VMD Tcl script that draws the C-alpha trace (Angstrom):
set ca {
  {0.03 0.00 0.05}
  {1.26 3.57 -0.83}
  {0.52 7.16 -1.30}
  {1.81 9.20 -4.31}
  {1.62 13.07 -3.95}
  {0.47 14.38 -7.33}
  {0.08 17.86 -6.24}
  {-0.39 20.41 -3.41}
  {3.50 19.77 -2.76}
  {5.26 22.82 -1.66}
  {2.61 24.81 -3.29}
  {-1.12 25.67 -2.37}
  {-2.81 24.31 -5.59}
  {-3.55 21.12 -7.59}
  {-4.36 19.08 -4.53}
  {-4.38 15.25 -5.47}
  {-3.04 12.28 -3.63}
  {-3.38 8.55 -4.84}
  {-3.71 5.85 -2.56}
  {-2.99 2.28 -3.86}
  {-3.55 -1.23 -2.38}
  {-3.02 -3.51 -5.01}
  {-5.72 -3.14 -7.95}
  {-7.61 -0.56 -5.81}
  {-6.57 2.96 -6.79}
  {-8.28 5.89 -5.11}
  {-7.62 9.60 -5.91}
  {-8.30 11.96 -2.77}
  {-8.96 15.45 -4.30}
  {-8.75 16.29 -8.01}
  {-7.86 19.91 -8.19}
  {-6.32 22.48 -10.59}
  {-2.81 23.90 -10.45}
  {-2.98 27.54 -10.43}
  {-0.52 30.38 -10.07}
  {3.04 30.18 -11.86}
  {3.27 29.11 -15.32}
  {5.30 26.16 -14.52}
  {2.43 24.71 -12.28}
  {-0.36 25.73 -14.69}
  {1.34 23.55 -17.45}
  {0.85 20.55 -15.44}
  {-3.12 20.81 -15.86}
  {-2.41 20.30 -19.54}
  {-0.04 17.33 -19.22}
  {-1.15 13.77 -18.97}
  {-2.11 12.80 -15.37}
  {0.78 10.59 -13.98}
  {-1.99 7.68 -13.38}
  {-4.20 6.95 -16.41}
  {-7.61 8.04 -15.38}
  {-9.37 4.81 -16.46}
  {-7.49 2.83 -13.84}
  {-8.79 4.71 -10.90}
  {-11.37 2.95 -8.82}
  {-12.69 6.16 -7.42}
  {-12.40 9.92 -6.48}
  {-12.92 11.46 -3.25}
  {-13.10 14.98 -2.74}
  {-12.45 16.96 0.54}
  {-14.24 20.20 -0.63}
  {-15.20 21.97 -3.77}
  {-12.65 24.88 -4.19}
  {-11.24 24.56 -7.70}
  {-7.75 23.69 -6.38}
  {-9.30 20.60 -4.78}
  {-12.14 19.87 -7.38}
  {-11.28 21.70 -10.68}
  {-9.49 19.06 -12.48}
  {-12.61 16.63 -12.32}
  {-13.97 17.52 -15.66}
  {-10.70 16.84 -17.36}
  {-10.29 13.65 -15.46}
  {-13.83 12.44 -16.63}
  {-13.13 13.69 -20.18}
  {-9.74 11.78 -20.32}
  {-11.45 8.33 -19.33}
  {-12.37 8.11 -15.78}
  {-15.64 6.06 -15.32}
  {-15.88 5.60 -11.36}
  {-17.91 7.43 -8.88}
  {-16.76 10.85 -7.31}
  {-17.71 10.76 -3.48}
  {-18.03 13.93 -1.64}
  {-20.31 15.52 1.00}
  {-23.71 16.88 0.24}
  {-22.50 20.45 0.34}
  {-19.55 19.77 -1.86}
  {-21.68 18.14 -4.33}
  {-24.05 21.19 -4.44}
  {-21.22 23.53 -4.81}
  {-19.68 21.65 -7.50}
  {-23.16 22.04 -9.41}
  {-22.17 25.56 -9.56}
  {-18.43 25.76 -9.64}
  {-17.45 23.34 -12.13}
  {-19.77 24.49 -14.99}
  {-18.71 28.05 -14.15}
  {-15.21 27.13 -14.33}
  {-15.71 25.57 -17.69}
  {-17.61 28.68 -19.02}
  {-14.77 31.05 -17.72}
  {-12.34 29.20 -19.53}
  {-14.32 29.32 -22.80}
  {-14.81 32.96 -22.40}
  {-11.09 33.67 -21.58}
  {-9.99 31.41 -24.81}
  {-12.43 33.43 -26.87}
  {-11.24 36.78 -25.43}
  {-7.56 36.00 -26.03}
  {-8.36 34.84 -29.81}
  {-10.31 38.04 -30.52}
  {-7.58 40.28 -29.20}
  {-4.64 38.09 -30.32}
  {-2.44 37.88 -27.23}
  {-2.28 34.15 -26.97}
  {0.92 32.27 -27.99}
  {-1.53 29.41 -29.12}
  {-3.60 29.74 -32.44}
  {-6.06 29.16 -31.60}
  {-6.30 29.48 -27.56}
  {-8.46 26.50 -26.29}
  {-10.06 26.08 -22.95}
  {-8.86 23.45 -20.71}
  {-12.41 22.07 -20.59}
  {-15.61 23.48 -21.71}
  {-19.03 24.17 -19.57}
  {-20.52 21.26 -21.30}
  {-17.80 18.84 -20.18}
  {-17.96 19.99 -16.87}
  {-21.75 19.52 -16.68}
  {-21.42 15.93 -18.03}
  {-18.72 15.16 -15.12}
  {-21.38 15.92 -12.60}
  {-23.23 12.66 -13.58}
  {-20.35 10.80 -11.81}
  {-20.78 12.35 -8.40}
  {-22.21 10.46 -5.51}
  {-23.00 12.52 -2.10}
  {-22.90 11.24 1.39}
  {-24.00 12.75 4.90}
  {-21.37 13.72 7.39}
  {-20.34 10.95 9.82}
  {-21.36 7.92 7.68}
  {-19.12 5.16 6.36}
  {-19.29 4.87 2.71}
  {-17.88 2.00 0.55}
  {-15.90 3.58 -2.56}
  {-14.00 0.17 -3.57}
  {-13.58 -3.26 -2.37}
  {-12.08 -3.27 1.27}
  {-12.20 0.55 1.12}
  {-14.40 3.13 2.70}
  {-14.57 6.80 3.58}
  {-16.09 8.94 6.43}
  {-16.82 12.58 5.77}
  {-16.69 15.10 8.96}
  {-16.90 18.84 8.92}
  {-13.82 20.62 8.49}
  {-15.16 24.23 8.60}
  {-13.52 26.30 5.87}
  {-16.52 26.36 3.58}
  {-19.91 24.56 2.95}
  {-19.56 20.90 2.70}
  {-15.63 20.89 3.62}
  {-14.77 17.68 5.04}
  {-12.09 15.85 6.81}
  {-11.89 12.63 4.83}
  {-10.91 9.23 6.90}
  {-10.11 6.83 4.10}
  {-9.85 3.16 5.46}
  {-8.28 0.56 3.20}
  {-8.39 -2.77 4.78}
  {-7.16 -2.04 8.24}
  {-5.13 1.09 7.25}
  {-6.81 4.58 8.16}
  {-5.65 8.05 6.34}
  {-7.08 11.19 7.26}
  {-6.85 14.18 4.95}
  {-7.81 17.46 6.27}
  {-8.31 19.17 2.94}
  {-8.42 22.96 4.02}
  {-8.69 23.10 7.60}
  {-11.07 25.57 9.05}
  {-10.89 27.95 12.05}
  {-12.24 27.28 15.52}
  {-13.85 30.85 15.85}
  {-14.48 31.76 12.29}
  {-17.54 34.01 12.11}
  {-19.50 32.04 9.65}
  {-18.52 28.29 9.56}
  {-18.63 26.14 12.48}
  {-15.50 24.69 13.91}
  {-13.64 21.56 12.33}
  {-14.68 18.23 14.03}
  {-12.12 16.62 16.31}
  {-10.32 13.39 14.95}
  {-9.16 10.71 17.63}
  {-6.82 8.77 15.48}
  {-5.28 7.68 12.26}
  {-2.41 5.57 11.01}
  {-1.39 8.39 8.52}
  {-2.33 12.07 8.43}
  {-2.21 14.45 5.45}
  {-2.38 18.15 6.92}
  {-2.56 21.43 4.97}
  {-0.03 24.13 5.77}
  {-1.24 27.37 3.97}
  {-0.81 29.46 7.00}
  {2.01 27.05 8.49}
  {4.54 29.97 9.11}
  {2.32 32.64 10.49}
  {-0.49 33.63 12.78}
  {-3.65 35.59 11.80}
  {-3.43 39.25 12.80}
  {-5.35 39.81 16.09}
  {-8.41 42.14 16.34}
  {-11.55 42.66 14.46}
  {-11.23 42.19 10.77}
  {-14.51 43.86 10.26}
  {-13.02 47.08 11.56}
  {-9.97 46.84 9.06}
  {-12.55 46.59 6.27}
  {-14.59 49.60 7.47}
  {-11.24 51.65 7.45}
  {-10.46 50.73 4.11}
  {-14.19 51.43 2.63}
  {-14.27 54.86 4.50}
  {-10.92 56.28 3.62}
  {-11.62 55.13 -0.28}
  {-15.01 56.81 -0.25}
  {-13.70 60.01 1.28}
  {-11.29 60.44 -1.72}
  {-14.15 59.51 -4.34}
  {-12.78 56.02 -5.12}
  {-13.97 52.60 -5.71}
  {-12.67 49.39 -3.67}
  {-12.25 46.57 -5.52}
  {-12.03 43.11 -3.77}
  {-10.96 40.05 -5.60}
  {-12.69 37.26 -3.90}
  {-13.29 33.55 -3.90}
  {-16.92 33.05 -4.83}
  {-17.20 30.24 -2.33}
  {-17.00 31.31 1.45}
  {-14.92 34.59 1.20}
  {-17.67 36.42 -0.85}
  {-20.29 35.50 1.52}
  {-17.96 36.26 4.74}
  {-17.24 39.88 2.98}
  {-21.20 40.35 2.53}
  {-21.91 39.49 6.06}
  {-19.25 41.79 7.41}
  {-20.46 44.68 5.29}
  {-23.93 44.03 6.23}
  {-23.16 44.13 9.76}
  {-21.10 47.45 9.31}
  {-23.81 49.21 7.48}
  {-26.44 47.98 10.23}
  {-24.29 49.74 12.96}
  {-23.37 52.82 10.80}
  {-19.55 52.02 10.60}
  {-19.86 52.31 6.79}
  {-22.24 54.80 5.23}
  {-25.56 52.51 4.54}
  {-25.76 54.31 1.33}
  {-22.61 53.30 -0.37}
  {-23.53 50.50 -2.87}
  {-22.10 47.13 -2.86}
  {-22.00 45.11 -5.99}
  {-21.60 41.35 -6.16}
  {-20.20 40.80 -9.45}
  {-20.18 37.02 -9.87}
  {-23.11 34.99 -10.82}
  {-21.61 32.20 -9.38}
  {-21.27 33.81 -5.92}
  {-24.88 34.73 -6.10}
  {-25.93 31.18 -6.63}
  {-23.61 30.11 -3.69}
  {-25.19 32.74 -1.42}
  {-28.48 31.07 -1.74}
  {-27.12 27.89 -0.54}
  {-26.22 29.30 2.78}
  {-29.96 29.48 3.34}
  {-30.55 25.93 2.40}
  {-27.64 24.25 4.30}
  {-28.03 26.39 7.67}
  {-27.04 23.79 9.85}
  {-23.38 23.78 8.39}
  {-22.81 27.27 9.47}
  {-23.52 29.85 12.18}
  {-25.48 32.45 10.56}
  {-29.33 32.58 11.29}
  {-31.97 32.83 8.56}
  {-32.03 36.68 9.13}
  {-28.53 36.96 8.77}
  {-28.45 34.88 5.51}
  {-31.43 37.14 4.24}
  {-29.40 40.45 5.34}
  {-26.28 39.11 2.98}
  {-28.78 38.64 0.23}
  {-29.98 42.23 0.81}
  {-26.62 43.85 1.21}
  {-25.27 43.80 -2.15}
  {-26.78 44.53 -5.92}
  {-26.27 41.36 -7.74}
  {-24.48 41.79 -11.33}
  {-25.44 39.26 -13.74}
  {-24.37 40.28 -17.01}
  {-21.14 41.23 -18.68}
  {-22.66 44.41 -19.72}
  {-23.82 45.31 -15.98}
  {-20.28 44.48 -14.89}
  {-18.69 46.68 -17.49}
  {-20.93 49.58 -16.45}
  {-19.79 49.60 -13.11}
  {-16.30 50.91 -14.24}
  {-17.86 53.60 -15.99}
  {-19.76 54.97 -13.01}
  {-18.17 57.74 -11.20}
  {-19.74 57.27 -7.64}
  {-17.81 55.55 -4.89}
  {-18.78 51.81 -4.53}
  {-17.48 48.43 -3.44}
  {-17.10 45.77 -6.10}
  {-16.63 42.28 -4.99}
  {-15.68 40.03 -7.95}
  {-14.08 36.69 -8.46}
  {-11.28 35.48 -8.43}
  {-9.59 35.58 -5.26}
  {-6.07 35.72 -6.36}
  {-6.80 37.65 -9.70}
  {-6.13 34.63 -11.86}
  {-9.13 34.94 -14.06}
  {-12.86 36.10 -14.05}
  {-14.53 39.51 -14.10}
  {-12.23 40.90 -11.53}
  {-9.48 41.27 -14.21}
  {-11.67 43.80 -16.23}
  {-12.23 45.88 -13.05}
  {-8.47 45.79 -12.38}
  {-7.67 46.75 -15.91}
  {-10.15 49.74 -15.84}
  {-9.44 50.89 -11.98}
  {-5.89 49.98 -10.94}
  {-4.41 52.96 -12.48}
  {-6.46 55.44 -10.32}
  {-4.91 56.29 -7.14}
  {-8.24 57.16 -5.75}
  {-9.35 53.52 -5.83}
  {-8.29 50.61 -3.74}
  {-7.57 46.96 -4.35}
  {-8.41 45.01 -1.38}
  {-7.31 41.45 -1.11}
  {-8.98 39.35 1.55}
  {-6.79 36.14 1.64}
  {-3.85 34.10 0.81}
  {-2.18 34.87 -2.57}
  {-0.27 32.07 -3.84}
  {3.23 32.56 -5.49}
  {3.19 33.41 -8.94}
  {-0.54 34.68 -9.06}
  {-1.39 38.36 -10.07}
  {-2.68 38.84 -6.54}
  {0.66 38.04 -5.05}
  {2.46 40.28 -7.46}
  {0.04 43.23 -6.67}
  {0.62 42.55 -2.91}
  {4.34 42.46 -3.36}
  {4.18 46.08 -4.79}
  {4.66 45.30 -8.49}
  {4.54 48.62 -10.28}
  {2.40 46.99 -13.17}
  {0.91 43.86 -13.78}
  {-0.07 42.06 -17.06}
  {-3.81 41.04 -17.53}
  {-5.92 40.49 -20.39}
  {-2.78 40.71 -22.65}
  {-1.64 44.18 -21.60}
  {0.21 45.54 -18.84}
  {-1.74 47.62 -16.23}
  {-0.17 50.03 -14.03}
  {-0.89 49.70 -10.29}
  {-1.49 53.23 -8.69}
  {-4.36 52.33 -6.70}
  {-3.98 51.82 -2.97}
  {-3.37 47.89 -2.34}
  {-4.56 46.65 1.21}
  {-4.83 43.44 2.54}
  {-7.46 41.95 4.93}
  {-6.12 38.89 6.75}
  {-8.62 38.30 9.58}
  {-11.24 36.92 7.11}
  {-8.96 33.80 6.22}
  {-10.92 30.60 6.31}
  {-7.69 28.74 6.87}
  {-6.40 27.75 10.44}
  {-3.05 29.39 11.18}
  {-0.20 27.30 12.74}
  {-1.34 27.86 16.39}
  {-5.02 26.82 15.27}
  {-3.49 23.70 13.51}
  {-1.80 22.56 16.50}
  {-4.66 22.86 18.59}
  {-6.66 20.76 16.29}
  {-3.78 18.21 16.19}
  {-3.74 17.87 20.00}
  {-7.28 16.32 19.73}
  {-5.41 13.15 18.53}
  {-5.41 10.35 21.33}
  {-2.14 8.82 19.72}
  {0.29 10.30 17.17}
  {-0.18 9.21 13.46}
  {2.67 6.79 12.22}
  {3.61 9.67 9.85}
  {2.30 13.11 9.27}
  {2.66 14.47 5.68}
  {2.61 18.07 5.51}
  {1.25 19.60 2.02}
  {-0.79 22.49 0.72}
  {1.53 25.13 1.46}
  {4.34 27.13 0.01}
  {7.70 25.31 0.81}
  {8.71 27.82 3.64}
  {5.24 27.43 5.09}
  {5.14 23.57 5.06}
  {8.64 23.14 6.60}
  {7.75 25.83 9.28}
  {4.59 23.62 10.20}
  {6.70 20.48 9.99}
  {9.21 21.98 12.59}
  {6.38 23.17 14.87}
  {4.54 19.74 15.18}
  {7.95 18.14 15.85}
  {8.70 20.30 18.62}
  {5.44 20.64 20.27}
  {4.01 17.09 19.71}
  {7.27 15.12 18.86}
  {5.28 13.41 15.96}
  {7.10 11.88 12.61}
  {6.51 14.60 9.90}
  {7.59 14.79 6.30}
  {7.15 17.32 3.56}
  {6.69 15.30 0.54}
  {7.95 16.36 -3.00}
  {5.80 16.36 -6.29}
  {5.10 12.69 -7.41}
  {7.04 11.28 -4.41}
  {5.42 7.87 -3.51}
  {5.67 6.64 0.10}
  {5.11 3.06 1.10}
  {2.47 2.76 3.97}
  {3.42 -0.04 6.38}
}
mol new
graphics top color blue
foreach p $ca { graphics top sphere $p radius 0.5 }
foreach p [lrange $ca 0 end-1] q [lrange $ca 1 end] { graphics top cylinder $p $q radius 0.2 }
display resetview
């Protein structure tokens, strides 16, 4: 029996873990690589394991760095079942077709404007291909054992982070492996805390914030400060945001700020993401998975003007009134936010506000690091707007919160593998786990295979 790390090694994208035991091959997570070109090219290369030989796929949650490769996997020959929680299934119904549609739109835009090196530019997969892949999904409730292959079953437990996010316990014969996916925070304002895991033979733990602590204090006050000073100079706040989780947290925070007068109630907020609009509706349906009441969910819906068409999106950039624009994607890797940044980043009255982690090689990371100009949509765009970050809204546990969660184990796993973090973050968490708990910890390399005794 062995595990092979096909992604999320010394990077925060492309999560894929292959567990093999004889003829049984189970792929845990099936994510897209994002960020640096060298990583993105892995999406186009053949998967190191032929898709038709996989017995099953198991997803920890719906974010594209964990699920976005699914349509391509099915297109390239996978014919098994894709197992996930109910919430993850509902979100993938929204995210995957949207991902295919955006890729088609970006390829068409590149072809019209002639800035792609490929002739013609092609999408990684289409909306129709993503839609077809949904037919392979099988969802399960939390805390129930589900057989995914002979002598192999999984159990999903709440991980916090976003709707449906799961701690996956995979048991193959008598060996158990726990995958955290993205681990949520114990005191997240929206999501409930991650469940406690008592034991595992092996553990795969994320390390996005393995080398840092979240800033103390109220992030909503920092958000109010950014909005108010931008409004005072007549500018617009552009917030690149993940459509799942982060957009809803931002809308909730803005609704609370307006209710108590910390932000002028008349300042318009626009949610420029049809996908985020659909996701927000799920918070009403899946209320048991988060902390918000029915009224708070309704307030999120009322707090923003919903932008549905590209024409409405373009019109926002032409208006001269102050406003807040929340648009996908969270690291400025694609989507409508690129058009807003191209139009607004050159004006010093405006603010670009990042509300979460920016992976190395992404436009978001370049802007946060102070790049004077960034290439987007085929042209170099000067960055003269204020650039601000809002760390307190992150849905990832920091290193202290990860250690707190690890202390819930009754016994140490035989080996803990640290993944889903940049190299410095992963190694920092490894050192902290060894120092605090005395466990055996490894940071695996890309395509590394490890025998599980």
